[in-house]
N, C-alpha and C positions, 0 to 999 in steps of 0.2 A: 504494499500500500504506499502510495506517495505521501510524504510528510504533511501536505496540505490537503490529502483527499480525506473526506469524511465516509464513514460506514455507519450503517444503523444497527444498534444494538438493543436487545430486549433486556430490561432490567428486572431483577426478581430478588426475593428475600429467603434467607435461611436463617432463622432465629433473629439475631440482632444485625446480621451482615447483609450487604447488597452485592450482587453479581450481575454480570452480564453474559448474554450468549449473542452471537451473531444472527441477526434476523434472518439472513439468508438460510439458516438450518431450521427455523421454526416453521412447522406446518400448521399447527393449530394449538390453541390453549383450551384445556378441558376442565371444566368445573366439576368436580366429582359429585356425581348423584347417582340415582338408582340406575339409570341407563348405562353408567360406566362403572359398575361396581368392580372392584378388583378381585380376581380369582387367585388365591394363593397357589403356588406351585411347589410341591415337596422337593427337598433336597437340593435347593438352589442356594446360592451365596446369601449372607445375611442381608445385603443391601438390595437384593432383587425382591421387590414388594409382591410381584405376582404379574398377571397379565390381564388385559381388558380386550374387548372386541372393538376395534377401531375400523369402522367402515368395511367390515368383513374380514379384517385382518388380525391376526393375534399380535398385540402390541405388548413387548414386555416393559414393565415398569421399574425404573430405578429410584429407589429412595435416596435423594441427595443427602438428607441429614445423616442416615447411616453410612453412606459412601464417604462421608467427611467425618465419621466418628462423633457425631453430635446426638443429643437426646432424640430419640424416636418420637413420633407423633402419639399424643394421648387420644383417647376415644373421641372426645368432643372437639379436638382441634381441626381446623379447616386447612385445606390444602388444594393445590391445583397441579394439573400435569401439564407439562409443555411437550408437545409432540415434536420430535425432532427428526429430520431426515439427515442422516451422517453418512459420511464416506470415509472409510478407513481401509488402507491397502487396497485401493481400487474396487472395494466392494461397498455398495449402497445399502442402508438398512435404517428401519425406523425403530425408535425407542422413546418411552415416555420418562421424562424427568420430573419426579415429584418434588415440589417446592412449596414454600409457605404461602407465597402470593406473588402476582406479577404486578410490577409497578407502572412501567412506562417503556416506550420507545425512545431512545436518544441517539443523537448523531454524535459520533466520536472521530476525532482528528488524532492521528497516530502521534503528532507532536505533544499531545496532552497526556499520553499514557506514560506513566513512570515504571521504572523497574520494579520487579517483585521484591519486596523486603522479606526478611525471615518472619515467618508467621508462627504463632504459638501452636498448641497441640491441635490436632484434627485437620488441619489444612496441609495438604500435601502441595508444596509450591510448584510441583510439576504440573499441577492442574490449573496454575494461574499464569496468564501471559503478561499481566501487568497490572497497574492499579491507576485508577482515574479518580481525580477530585472533581466531583459534580455537585452543584447545589450544596456546597459546604460539607459534603460527605465523602467518604472513600467508597469507590465501587471497585471490586475485584473483577478483572476481565477474564472470565473462564475459558479454559481451552477444553471444550466439551468432548473433543475426540480424545483427550487424554484421561479425562474423567471416565469415559465409557471405553475402557481399554479393549484392545483387539481380542484378548483372552476372555474377557467377559462377554463380548459379542458372540464368540464361538460358543461359549458355554451356554448362553441364553438361547441360540439358534438351536443347539442340541437338545436343550431341555424342552423347548417349545415343539420341536420335531417329535420328541418322545411323548409328550402330552398329547399331540394331535394324533399319534399312532395308537395310543392307549384308548384315546376316545373312539377311534374308528374301530378297534378291535371290540370294544364294548357295544358298539352299535350293531356290528355284524354277528355277534354272539347270541 
């Protein structure tokens, strides 16, 4: 990105922290309700909340709080899912990222992004591309492709394929 070129980013919150993800990766924002109830999938990694039916596709849901070693959601806490279309190692896939709330879409100029400082427990700085001061608060520029690691994606796809096969077997029996 050119130092004077702006890109659009979606801002969202996890507990008290603000993050961004490039708008180009965002397909939709889902308010969780009955039509998008999350179905848990046994034997998955802790941060995999489960799956939802998204337009006829099985969409794995990653709980960003658990991925960052933060406190999990309590029963009455509200959250949203950011549906992302990501590309990793020349493979495109969809994943849902469970976050506390979505704030806004902002324009970011690369010259305004500061290097990543060492951050306390829970945040792996590999997941953060930089820090932005916006409206008197710091926003961490998330590298979503690093958050959703290749191994995670392979594991999710394998788990989804196994779940779909099990469902097909149950239907045909």
